[in-house]
C-alpha positions in Angstrom: 119.5 93.1 118.9 120.5 91.0 115.9 117.7 90.7 113.3 119.5 88.2 111.2 117.5 85.0 111.3 119.8 82.5 109.5 120.1 79.2 111.4 123.2 77.2 111.7 123.7 75.3 108.4 123.6 72.0 110.3 120.0 72.6 111.4 117.9 71.4 108.4 114.2 71.7 108.3 112.6 68.2 108.4 109.6 69.5 106.4 111.9 70.9 103.7 113.7 67.6 103.4 110.4 65.6 103.1 109.1 68.0 100.4 112.2 67.9 98.3 111.7 66.3 94.8 113.5 66.0 91.5 112.5 66.1 87.9 114.0 65.5 84.5 114.0 68.2 81.7 115.7 67.2 78.4 118.9 65.6 79.5 119.2 67.3 82.9 117.9 66.6 86.4 116.7 69.4 88.7 115.6 69.7 92.3 112.6 71.6 93.7 110.5 71.9 96.8 107.1 70.5 96.1 104.0 72.4 96.9 101.9 69.3 96.4 104.0 67.6 99.0 103.6 70.5 101.4 99.8 70.4 100.9 99.7 66.7 101.7 101.8 67.4 104.8 99.3 70.0 105.8 96.3 67.9 105.2 94.9 70.0 102.4 95.0 70.4 98.6 96.7 73.1 96.5 93.9 74.1 94.2 92.0 76.4 96.5 95.1 78.6 97.2 95.7 81.8 95.2 98.7 81.5 92.9 100.5 84.4 94.7 100.2 82.4 97.9 101.7 79.4 96.2 104.8 81.3 95.3 105.1 82.7 98.7 104.7 79.3 100.2 107.3 77.8 97.9 109.6 80.6 99.2 108.9 79.8 102.8 109.3 76.0 102.3 112.6 76.5 100.5 113.8 78.7 103.5 112.2 76.7 106.2 115.6 76.3 107.9 115.5 79.9 108.9 114.5 80.7 112.5 111.9 83.1 111.3 110.2 80.5 109.1 110.5 77.0 110.5 108.3 74.1 109.7 105.1 75.4 111.2 104.7 78.6 109.2 104.4 77.1 105.8 102.1 74.4 107.0 99.7 76.7 108.8 99.5 79.1 105.9 98.9 76.2 103.4 96.1 74.7 105.6 94.5 78.0 107.0 95.5 80.9 104.8 92.2 82.9 105.3 92.7 82.7 109.1 96.3 83.7 109.1 95.8 86.9 107.1 97.0 89.9 109.1 98.7 87.6 111.7 101.8 85.9 110.3 104.9 87.7 109.4 106.4 86.7 106.0 110.1 87.0 105.3 110.4 86.8 101.5 113.9 86.0 100.2 114.3 87.5 96.7 115.9 86.2 93.6 117.0 89.6 92.3 116.6 93.3 92.7 116.0 96.0 90.0 116.6 99.7 90.4 116.4 102.9 88.3 119.0 105.6 88.6 116.9 108.0 90.7 116.6 105.5 93.6 119.5 103.2 92.6 122.2 105.9 92.8 121.3 106.9 96.4 121.3 103.2 97.3 124.7 102.7 95.9 125.9 105.9 97.6 124.7 104.4 100.9 126.6 101.2 100.1 129.8 103.2 99.4 129.4 105.0 102.7 128.9 101.7 104.4 132.1 100.5 102.9 133.9 103.5 104.5 132.4 102.6 107.9 133.5 99.0 107.6 137.0 100.0 106.6 137.3 102.5 109.5 136.2 99.7 111.8 139.1 97.4 110.5 136.9 95.2 108.4 137.0 94.4 104.7 134.9 97.0 102.7 134.7 94.6 99.8 132.2 92.5 101.8 129.7 95.3 101.3 128.2 93.9 98.0 124.9 92.8 96.9 124.3 89.2 97.8 121.7 88.7 95.1 121.8 90.1 91.5 121.0 93.7 91.1 120.1 95.2 87.7 120.3 99.0 87.6 118.7 100.7 84.5 119.4 104.3 83.9 116.1 105.6 82.7 114.9 108.5 84.9 117.4 111.2 83.9 116.2 111.9 80.3 114.7 115.4 80.0 112.8 116.5 76.9 114.5 119.7 76.2 114.1 119.1 72.5 111.0 117.8 70.9 109.2 117.9 67.5 112.4 117.6 65.4 114.4 114.9 63.8 117.5 115.5 65.9 115.7 115.6 69.2 117.1 112.4 70.5 120.8 113.2 70.0 120.3 116.7 71.4 118.6 115.4 74.6 121.1 112.6 75.2 124.0 115.0 74.8 122.4 117.3 77.5 121.7 114.3 79.6 125.4 113.3 79.8 126.4 116.9 80.3 124.1 117.4 83.2 124.6 114.0 84.8 128.3 113.4 84.3 129.1 113.3 88.1 126.3 110.8 88.6 127.2 108.6 85.6 130.8 108.7 86.7 129.8 107.4 90.1 127.7 104.6 88.3 130.8 103.7 86.2 132.7 103.3 89.5 130.0 101.0 90.8 129.9 99.1 87.5 133.6 98.4 87.8 134.0 97.8 91.6 130.7 96.4 93.0 130.1 92.7 92.3 126.6 91.1 91.6 125.7 94.5 90.0 124.7 94.9 86.3 124.2 98.4 85.0 122.3 99.2 81.9 123.6 102.6 80.6 121.3 105.4 79.5 119.4 105.2 76.3 118.2 101.6 76.5 114.6 102.3 77.7 112.6 102.0 80.9 113.4 99.4 83.4 109.9 97.8 83.6 109.6 97.4 79.9 113.1 96.1 79.6 112.3 93.7 82.5 109.2 92.5 80.7 110.7 92.2 77.2 114.1 90.8 78.2 115.2 90.2 81.8 112.4 88.4 83.5 113.1 84.6 83.8 109.9 83.4 85.6 111.6 80.3 86.7 115.1 80.4 88.2 117.6 77.6 88.4 120.2 77.9 91.1 123.4 76.3 89.7 125.2 76.4 93.0 123.1 73.3 94.0 123.7 69.9 92.6 121.3 69.2 90.9 120.4 72.8 90.2 117.5 74.0 92.5 114.5 75.3 90.6 112.2 77.9 92.0 109.9 80.8 90.9 111.5 84.1 90.3 110.7 86.7 93.0 111.9 90.3 92.8 111.6 93.7 94.1 112.3 97.0 92.4 113.2 100.6 93.7 110.2 101.9 91.6 106.6 101.5 92.4 105.7 100.2 89.0 107.9 97.1 89.3 104.6 95.2 89.7 104.2 95.4 85.9 106.2 92.2 85.8 103.3 90.4 87.6 101.7 90.2 84.1 104.2 87.5 83.2 103.9 85.4 86.3 106.8 86.9 88.2 105.9 87.9 91.8 107.4 91.3 92.6 106.6 94.8 93.5 108.1 98.2 94.3 110.0 98.9 97.5 111.8 101.9 98.7 115.5 102.2 98.0 116.3 101.7 101.6 114.4 98.4 101.8 116.1 97.3 98.5 119.4 98.0 100.1 118.6 95.6 102.9 117.4 93.0 100.4 120.7 93.4 98.4 122.7 92.6 101.5 120.7 89.5 102.4 117.8 90.7 104.4 114.3 89.4 103.4 111.3 91.6 102.6 109.3 91.4 105.7 105.6 92.0 105.7 102.4 90.7 107.4 100.5 88.1 105.4 98.1 90.1 103.2 94.7 89.2 101.9 94.4 88.2 98.3 91.6 89.9 96.3 90.5 88.1 93.2 89.6 90.3 90.3 87.3 88.2 88.0 87.5 89.6 84.5 84.5 88.8 82.3 83.6 89.3 78.7 85.7 91.2 76.1 86.4 94.8 75.5 84.4 96.6 72.8 86.1 97.6 69.5 88.1 100.8 69.9 88.6 100.3 73.7 92.3 100.2 74.5 94.3 98.6 77.4 94.7 102.2 78.7 91.0 102.6 78.9 90.6 99.4 80.8 93.3 100.1 83.4 92.1 103.6 84.1 88.5 102.3 84.7 89.9 99.4 86.7 92.0 101.8 88.8 88.9 103.7 89.8 87.0 100.4 90.7 89.8 99.0 92.8 90.7 102.2 94.5 87.1 102.5 95.5 87.1 98.8 96.6 90.1 99.7 98.9 92.6 97.0 97.9 95.4 99.0 99.6 98.1 96.6 100.9 96.3 93.6 99.4 97.5 91.2 96.7 95.4 91.4 93.6 95.2 88.3 91.4 93.4 88.2 88.2 91.1 85.4 87.3 87.9 84.7 85.4 86.7 83.6 81.9 88.3 86.6 80.2 91.7 84.9 80.8 90.5 81.8 79.0 89.1 83.6 76.0 92.3 85.5 75.3 90.4 88.8 75.6 93.7 90.4 76.8 97.1 90.0 75.3 100.1 89.7 77.6 100.9 93.3 76.8 97.3 94.3 77.8 97.9 92.4 81.1 101.1 94.3 81.6 99.3 97.6 81.4 96.8 96.4 84.0 99.5 95.1 86.3 101.6 98.3 85.8 99.1 100.6 87.7 98.8 98.5 90.8 100.3 101.4 92.8 97.6 103.7 91.5 94.8 101.4 92.8 96.8 100.7 95.9 97.6 97.0 95.8 101.0 95.5 96.5 100.8 93.4 93.3 98.5 92.6 90.4 99.3 89.1 89.4 98.4 87.0 86.4 99.3 83.3 86.6 101.4 81.7 84.1 99.4 80.3 81.1 99.5 79.8 77.4 99.3 83.6 76.8 102.5 83.9 78.9 104.3 81.4 76.8 103.1 82.9 73.6 104.6 86.3 74.7 107.9 84.7 75.6 108.1 83.4 72.0 107.1 86.7 70.5 109.7 88.6 72.6 112.5 86.4 71.5 113.0 84.0 74.4 114.7 80.6 73.8 112.3 77.8 73.0 114.0 75.3 75.4 113.7 77.9 78.2 110.0 78.3 77.4 109.5 74.5 77.6 111.4 74.4 81.0 109.1 77.1 82.4 106.0 75.3 81.3 107.1 72.0 82.7 108.1 73.4 86.1 104.9 75.5 86.4 102.6 72.6 85.7 104.6 70.3 88.0 104.5 72.9 90.8 100.8 73.9 90.5 101.6 77.4 89.2 100.0 76.8 85.8 96.6 78.2 85.0 94.2 77.2 82.2 90.5 76.9 81.6 90.3 73.7 83.5 91.9 75.1 86.6 89.6 75.7 89.6 89.2 79.2 90.7 91.1 79.7 94.1 89.4 80.7 97.3 90.1 84.5 97.5 89.6 86.6 100.6 87.1 88.5 98.4 86.3 88.7 94.7 85.6 91.8 92.6 84.0 91.3 89.2 85.1 93.6 86.5 83.3 93.5 83.1 85.5 94.4 80.2 82.5 94.9 78.0 81.5 97.9 80.1 84.6 99.8 79.6 84.3 103.0 77.4 87.1 105.1 75.9 88.2 107.8 78.4 91.0 109.0 80.6 91.8 109.9 84.2 92.2 113.3 85.6 92.7 116.1 86.0 94.8 115.4 89.1 94.7 111.7 90.2 95.1 108.5 88.3 92.0 106.9 89.9 89.7 109.7 88.9 88.5 107.9 85.7 86.3 109.9 83.4 84.6 109.0 80.2 85.9 110.7 77.0 82.7 112.7 76.7 82.9 114.0 80.3 86.6 115.2 80.2 85.6 118.9 79.4 83.2 118.9 82.4 85.8 117.3 84.7 88.2 120.1 83.7 85.7 122.9 84.5 84.7 121.2 87.8 88.4 121.2 88.9 89.1 124.6 87.4 85.9 126.5 87.7 87.6 129.9 86.9 87.8 128.7 83.4 84.1 128.7 83.0 84.0 132.4 82.3 85.8 131.7 79.1 83.7 130.2 76.2 84.5 126.7 75.3 86.6 126.5 72.2 85.5 124.7 69.0 87.9 123.0 66.6 87.9 126.0 64.2 88.5 128.6 66.9 90.7 126.8 69.4 93.5 128.9 70.8 96.0 129.0 73.7 93.5 129.6 76.5 92.2 127.8 79.6 92.1 124.1 79.0 94.7 124.3 76.2 96.8 121.2 75.9 100.4 122.4 76.2 102.0 119.0 76.4 101.1 115.8 74.5 103.5 113.1 75.4 103.5 109.5 74.2 105.5 108.1 77.0 105.8 105.5 79.8 106.2 101.8 80.1 102.5 101.6 80.9 101.5 101.9 77.3 104.6 101.9 75.1 105.1 98.3 76.0 101.9 97.5 74.1 102.5 97.2 70.3 98.7 97.4 69.7 98.6 100.8 71.5 101.6 102.2 69.7 100.5 101.0 66.3 97.0 102.5 66.9 98.6 105.8 67.7 100.7 105.6 64.4 97.6 104.7 62.3 95.6 107.5 63.9 98.3 109.9 62.9 98.3 108.5 59.4 94.6 108.9 59.0 94.6 112.4 60.5 97.3 113.5 58.1 95.3 112.1 55.1 92.6 114.6 56.1 95.0 117.5 56.4 95.0 117.6 60.2 98.1 118.9 62.2 99.0 119.3 65.8 98.1 122.8 67.3 101.1 125.1 67.3 101.1 125.7 71.1 101.2 121.9 71.9 104.7 120.4 72.8 104.6 117.0 71.3 107.1 114.3 72.3 107.6 110.5 72.0 109.8 108.7 74.5 109.2 104.9 74.4 110.3 102.3 77.0 112.5 100.2 74.6 114.3 100.4 71.2 112.1 97.6 70.0 109.2 100.1 69.8 111.1 102.5 67.5 112.3 99.6 65.5 108.9 98.3 64.5 107.4 101.8 64.1 110.2 102.6 61.7 109.9 99.4 59.8 106.1 99.8 59.4 106.6 103.4 58.4 104.3 104.6 61.1 107.0 106.6 62.7 107.0 108.8 59.6 103.4 109.6 60.2 104.0 110.3 63.9 107.0 112.6 62.9 104.7 114.6 60.6 102.5 115.5 63.7 105.5 116.4 65.8 105.9 113.0 67.7 109.5 112.6 66.8 111.6 110.3 68.9 113.0 112.3 71.8 114.9 109.5 73.5 114.3 106.3 75.5 113.3 106.8 79.1 110.6 107.8 81.5 110.8 111.5 80.5 107.4 113.2 80.8 105.8 110.4 82.9 108.4 111.1 85.6 108.3 114.9 85.3 111.0 115.2 82.7 108.9 116.9 80.1 111.4 119.8 79.7 110.6 123.4 79.0 107.9 124.8 76.9 108.5 127.3 74.1 109.3 130.7 75.7 106.3 132.4 73.8 103.9 129.7 75.0 105.0 130.0 78.6 104.9 133.8 78.4 101.2 133.7 77.3 100.3 131.2 80.0 101.9 133.2 82.7 100.7 136.6 81.4 97.0 135.4 81.2 97.3 133.2 84.3 95.8 130.3 82.3 94.9 126.9 83.7 96.4 124.6 81.0 96.7 120.9 80.6 99.1 118.0 79.8 97.9 114.9 78.2 100.1 111.8 78.3 100.0 108.0 78.1 101.6 107.6 81.5 100.5 106.4 84.9 100.6 109.5 87.1 99.1 112.9 86.7 99.4 114.7 90.1 99.3 118.5 89.9 102.7 119.9 89.0 104.3 116.5 88.3 104.2 116.7 84.5 105.1 120.4 84.2 104.8 123.2 86.8 102.4 125.2 84.5 100.2 122.2 83.7 97.6 122.1 86.6 95.2 119.8 84.9 96.7 116.5 83.6 95.0 113.6 81.9 96.1 110.1 81.4 94.9 108.5 78.1 95.9 106.0 75.5 98.7 106.8 73.0 96.1 107.2 70.2 94.2 109.8 72.3 97.4 111.7 73.0 97.7 112.2 69.3 94.0 113.2 69.1 94.4 115.8 71.8 97.5 117.2 70.2 95.4 117.9 67.1 92.3 119.2 69.1 94.6 121.4 71.3 92.2 121.5 74.3 90.7 119.3 76.8 87.5 121.4 76.6 86.7 119.9 73.3 84.4 116.8 73.5 86.2 114.3 71.3 83.3 111.9 71.5 81.1 114.1 69.3 82.9 117.4 68.4 85.4 117.6 65.5 89.1 117.5 66.2 89.6 119.8 63.2 88.5 120.3 59.6 89.8 119.3 56.1 90.9 121.9 53.7 87.4 122.2 52.3 86.0 122.8 55.8 84.6 119.4 56.3 84.6 118.5 60.0 86.7 115.5 61.2 85.5 113.5 64.0 87.6 111.2 66.1 85.5 108.2 64.9 86.4 109.1 61.3 90.1 108.5 61.9 90.1 105.9 64.6 92.1 102.8 63.5 90.5 99.4 62.7 91.4 96.6 65.1 92.0 94.2 62.2 94.5 96.6 60.7 96.3 97.0 64.1 96.5 93.2 64.4 97.8 92.7 60.9 100.6 95.3 61.3 101.5 93.9 64.8 101.8 90.4 63.4 103.9 91.5 60.5 106.4 93.9 62.2 106.6 92.9 65.9 108.9 89.9 65.5 111.1 87.9 68.0 114.2 88.9 65.9 113.6 92.6 66.7 113.8 91.8 70.4 116.9 89.7 70.1 118.6 92.4 68.0 117.8 95.3 70.2 118.7 93.6 73.4 122.1 92.4 72.2 124.9 94.3 74.1 122.4 95.8 76.5 125.1 96.6 79.2 127.7 98.0 76.8 126.3 101.6 76.5 127.2 104.1 73.8 130.6 105.9 73.1 129.8 108.5 75.7 129.3 105.9 78.4 132.4 104.0 77.4 134.5 107.2 77.6 133.5 107.8 81.2 136.2 107.4 83.9 135.5 106.1 87.4 136.7 107.3 90.8 138.6 105.1 93.2 138.5 101.3 93.5 137.0 99.3 96.4 136.4 102.6 98.2 134.8 105.5 96.3 136.8 108.7 96.3 134.4 111.3 97.6 134.8 114.8 96.0 134.2 117.5 98.7 133.4 120.0 96.0 130.7 117.9 94.4 127.1 119.2 94.3 125.7 115.8 93.0 127.5 113.0 95.0 128.1 113.4 98.8 128.5 111.0 101.6 125.3 110.8 103.5 125.3 111.6 107.3 122.5 109.1 108.3 124.5 105.9 107.8 126.2 106.2 111.2 123.5 108.3 113.0 121.9 106.1 115.6 119.3 107.1 118.2 119.3 105.6 121.7 117.4 102.3 122.1 115.4 103.5 125.1 114.0 106.8 126.2 112.3 107.5 122.9 109.2 109.1 124.2 108.4 112.6 122.7 107.8 115.5 125.1 106.6 118.9 124.0 106.8 118.0 120.3 105.4 120.5 117.8 103.8 119.9 114.4 106.3 121.0 111.7 103.5 120.7 109.1 99.8 120.1 109.2 98.7 118.3 106.0 95.5 117.0 104.3 94.6 113.8 102.5 96.5 112.0 99.7 99.9 113.7 100.3 102.1 112.3 97.6 105.8 111.4 97.7 106.1 114.1 94.9 104.8 116.6 97.5 107.3 115.4 100.1 110.3 115.1 97.8 109.8 116.9 94.5 111.4 115.8 91.2 111.1 119.0 89.2 113.5 121.8 88.6 115.3 123.6 91.5 114.5 127.3 91.7 117.1 129.9 92.6 115.0 131.6 95.3 114.4 128.3 97.3 116.6 127.0 100.1 118.0 124.3 97.8 118.6 126.8 95.1 120.4 129.2 97.5 122.5 126.4 98.8 123.7 125.5 95.2 124.2 129.2 94.4 126.4 129.5 97.5 128.5 126.5 96.1 129.1 128.5 92.9 126.6 126.6 90.8 125.3 128.8 87.9 121.7 129.9 88.1 121.1 128.1 84.8 122.7 124.9 86.0 120.7 124.2 89.2 119.1 121.2 87.4 116.4 119.1 89.0 115.8 117.3 92.4 115.8 114.0 90.4 119.4 114.7 89.3 120.7 115.8 92.7 119.4 112.9 94.8 123.0 112.0 95.6 123.3 115.2 97.6 121.6 115.2 100.9 122.2 118.9 101.5 120.0 119.7 98.4 117.4 117.1 99.1 116.7 117.9 102.7 116.3 121.5 101.7 113.7 120.5 99.1 111.7 118.2 101.4 108.0 119.1 101.7 108.2 121.7 98.9 106.8 119.8 96.0 103.5 119.9 93.9 101.8 122.9 95.6 101.8 121.1 98.9 99.2 122.7 101.2 100.5 123.3 104.7 97.3 124.0 106.9 99.6 125.9 109.4 99.9 128.5 106.6 96.7 128.0 104.5 97.4 131.1 102.4 101.1 130.3 101.8 103.7 130.9 100.8 104.6 127.4 99.6 107.5 125.6 101.2 107.1 127.5 104.5 105.7 126.9 108.0 105.4 128.6 111.3 108.1 128.6 114.1 106.6 128.5 117.6 106.3 130.4 119.8 105.7 133.6 118.0 104.2 132.4 114.6 107.4 133.3 112.8 107.1 132.4 109.1 110.1 130.5 107.8 111.0 128.0 105.2 110.4 124.4 106.2 114.2 123.7 106.2 114.9 126.8 108.3 112.2 125.8 110.8 113.4 122.3 111.0 117.0 123.4 111.7 115.7 125.9 114.4 113.9 123.1 116.2 116.9 120.8 115.9 119.1 123.5 117.4 116.6 124.0 120.2 116.3 120.2 120.7 112.5 120.5 120.2 111.1 117.3 118.7 108.9 117.8 115.7 106.3 115.6 114.0 104.2 115.8 110.8 100.4 115.5 111.1 98.4 114.3 108.1 95.2 112.9 106.8 94.3 109.8 104.7 96.6 108.0 102.3 99.8 109.7 103.4 102.7 108.9 101.0 100.9 107.9 97.9 102.7 107.7 94.5 106.3 107.0 93.7 108.5 104.8 95.9 111.2 107.4 96.3 113.4 106.9 99.2 114.2 110.5 99.7 110.6 111.2 100.8 111.7 109.3 104.0 115.4 110.3 104.0 114.5 114.0 103.8 111.9 113.5 106.5 114.6 111.9 108.8 117.2 114.6 108.0 114.8 117.4 109.0 114.6 115.9 112.5 111.1 114.6 112.2 110.6 111.9 114.8 107.1 110.6 113.9 104.4 111.1 111.3 100.8 111.0 112.6 98.3 110.2 109.9 94.9 108.7 109.3 96.4 106.1 107.0 99.6 105.3 105.1 100.4 104.1 101.7 102.5 100.9 101.8 105.9 101.8 100.3 106.3 105.1 102.0 105.3 103.7 105.4 108.0 101.0 105.0 110.5 103.7 103.9 109.8 105.8 107.1 110.5 102.7 109.2 113.7 101.9 107.4 114.9 105.5 108.1 114.0 105.3 111.8 110.9 107.6 111.5 107.9 106.3 113.5 104.6 106.0 111.6 101.7 106.5 113.9 98.0 106.1 112.8 95.0 107.7 114.3 92.2 105.4 115.4 89.1 105.4 113.1 87.1 108.7 113.3 90.0 110.6 114.8 91.6 113.2 112.7 93.7 116.4 112.9 90.4 118.3 112.7 88.5 116.4 115.4 91.6 116.9 117.6 91.7 120.7 116.7 95.5 120.5 116.2 97.0 123.9 115.4 100.4 125.4 115.2 100.2 126.1 118.8 99.6 122.5 119.8 102.1 120.6 121.9 102.2 116.8 121.6 103.5 114.2 124.1 103.8 110.6 122.9 104.6 107.8 125.3 106.8 105.3 123.5 107.8 102.2 125.6 111.2 100.7 125.4 109.6 97.6 123.8 106.6 97.5 121.6 104.7 94.7 120.0 103.9 95.0 116.4 100.8 97.2 115.8 100.4 98.1 119.4 98.7 101.2 120.7 100.4 103.9 122.6 99.2 106.9 124.5 99.4 110.5 123.2 98.4 113.8 124.8 97.7 116.9 122.7 97.6 120.4 124.5 96.2 123.2 122.6 95.8 126.2 124.8 94.1 125.1 128.0 92.6 122.0 126.4 94.3 118.6 126.8 93.1 115.7 124.6 94.2 112.1 125.4 94.2 109.5 122.5 95.7 106.3 121.5 97.8 105.9 118.4 98.3 102.7 116.4 102.0 102.1 115.9 102.5 101.1 112.3 105.4 98.9 112.9 103.8 95.9 111.4 106.3 93.2 112.4 108.9 92.5 115.1 111.5 92.9 112.4 110.3 96.4 111.7 110.2 97.3 115.4 113.9 96.1 115.7 114.9 98.1 112.6 113.2 101.3 113.8 114.7 100.9 117.3 118.2 100.9 115.8 117.5 104.0 113.8 116.9 102.3 110.4 118.0 99.5 108.2 121.5 100.8 107.4 122.7 100.7 111.1 121.3 97.2 111.3 123.2 96.1 108.2 126.4 97.8 109.5 126.1 96.0 112.8 126.1 92.6 111.0 129.1 93.6 108.8 131.2 95.1 111.6 130.0 92.7 114.3 129.7 95.6 116.6 127.0 96.2 119.2 125.4 99.7 118.8 123.9 99.9 122.2 
């Protein structure tokens, strides 16, 4: 089966032809496909349609000559959008792809392996190149080994290059030999912030057409927080690395037409309320409203009153994965253009964007009619109070005053110890061991960063300091941030509290917080303390920030500084003192909280367009370390058999049969609960010597001190498959009392590591499945959560519900996602380690069909139906072939696989 839907070039859509228009900008003419003309063709008007749907429809209209689009699909969605939700399959052709190193390196390794296969088949391996531009930003490999000192950045970068030399050498090969690929070397910042501040174009002009064809920029990224770019009017979201690979090679993103939820923002936030406070409260609201797999679009009078800056909007869009939506979109308006000017974009480009968006109906202002949304959720900015989210999930919003109680509720064993006061706080339960100003979520917002610097200045003036057991660090998402903080001298105040610059990258937000001081770690382990991390990031799953930090809170950058001073999350910062002056006077948070007017004045003075232009000059050049790297090979990569970082993956050519896919006598490899994260499935933290992954590396002569992290070794499938399902204290209900990372081999209830059990079942040709609860696969978009699942021989995942990106990744790796019907769970079915599962899989399945399943536990047989979460015919074809890579190889080698 060929899933390529390109029509012959001679077959031109008549609708597309009739909707083609031209316009003049300055001295140049441009072509575009008119949405107003499409609306007239469809007998309707454009104004009632959500802006995200307008962008999708322009994409469909522009590609109406594809077989999977045609003339009918754009017309019917334009005229009957609400009725088509959940029915129509949308193939979205992207303008570009973004990737970070953690997902981007495995994707490029897959491309290198595909080149080998094409060459072996007698084809031209150089044809395996991205067909659309790909920007890869190295931002996930920074570890905060050194913090709290002036030389921290240089020390951390030196360690980064030392540890990642093999990975970076591979990237240097890709930079020199893969066309249509742009690599931003380490040390520039975080991809989402760089995208917002510099890369995003909003409107794209294709110069290969005459006149150039203009269209909205659409993109995807191999990181779930790609949706941050929605704040600037670019439609894009995170996808798995595997799905991104397909898009690189010309495949569309394929999905079922989603509902669009309008989030009507009203009123203005109160003084002292930050964008972080707003997004954490919003995340709880929208998670409760169940916007999973919906498009979210912001609307309402708050957009007209400029209650939010563009940077505030970016914070709200950034956390769409945490509230579950596919995107979180703000239409282009005057606030957008103002940000483009402030971030150093060219004035002619800004005028061009404005003209096209107004011409195409993509411009929003106070006179614009509110679109007809599938539903509307009103969110009152005036009701937001300062607070955080935690201690273990980003949608568990908690007011500042309630953070101590939330800690005790999650960690009741700490209640036996008296709550600390500012004067007596010590390293005890609830102690803050990590305070990290980090992540694109907030460091992209000058108001938030300047507020943190001013709070530090005000605290120092009263003699306050960070507590000695707190590891403080500062890792912003771009060099622009450190530039304006230095110029305003606020960095000096942050330094005095220990928030020295430790590098540019995701760092603590992605689990790269580095080690604690040995004496602090010793006390925590000796006393078995439940301690906390506080950060300005977007995820706080248990074990993600640091293995010893079991209670983690997301807060604004200013509150990170405050908690570093207080030293404990058990102190109520809304009314209890953070500390005392030298004469014993208590200092409350309110006493040192910065004034909004002062924040605004410093922002206007020091955050200038010239800083953006200067810092982004020579972005792809890299430092001397990068320039000194040598690459391996030319068109074909030269694999090193001794490498423990970069290995050719086995799944590229591994194809299952097209028919006879039913499962007989399958056993559950794991039995899992709700909200299993991709961190749980594929961990990012350090590799321990006594684990299967550690033992493998030791057997390859890797030093026990150089095992590194799973993040760094995602180019080695041998390591990653041994680490699959071992992260974040994952609770396997087949072994409720542990040990972690283990399961039962049946028959006989033999306890073994998950890797050992999976290999046993593969050797015995016994099919295995995973059984889970709600929200399976939440969190990061990491492709290895699906790749590891595939390599362990898991044929299907049975769950109550799936998160969007991981479900797609499973399909693209040839693993079948199956969903229980409402009210049916692993508990109602009494599934145990002794259960045997039969699943009838027909040779052809319609999207979202139901199939029969029989579960035998002892003498009891239960018959149920499972919903097949192959949402489109395209996904069924991809799964049938064993994943997207075999599909793409078939197209390049022109071979029939079955």
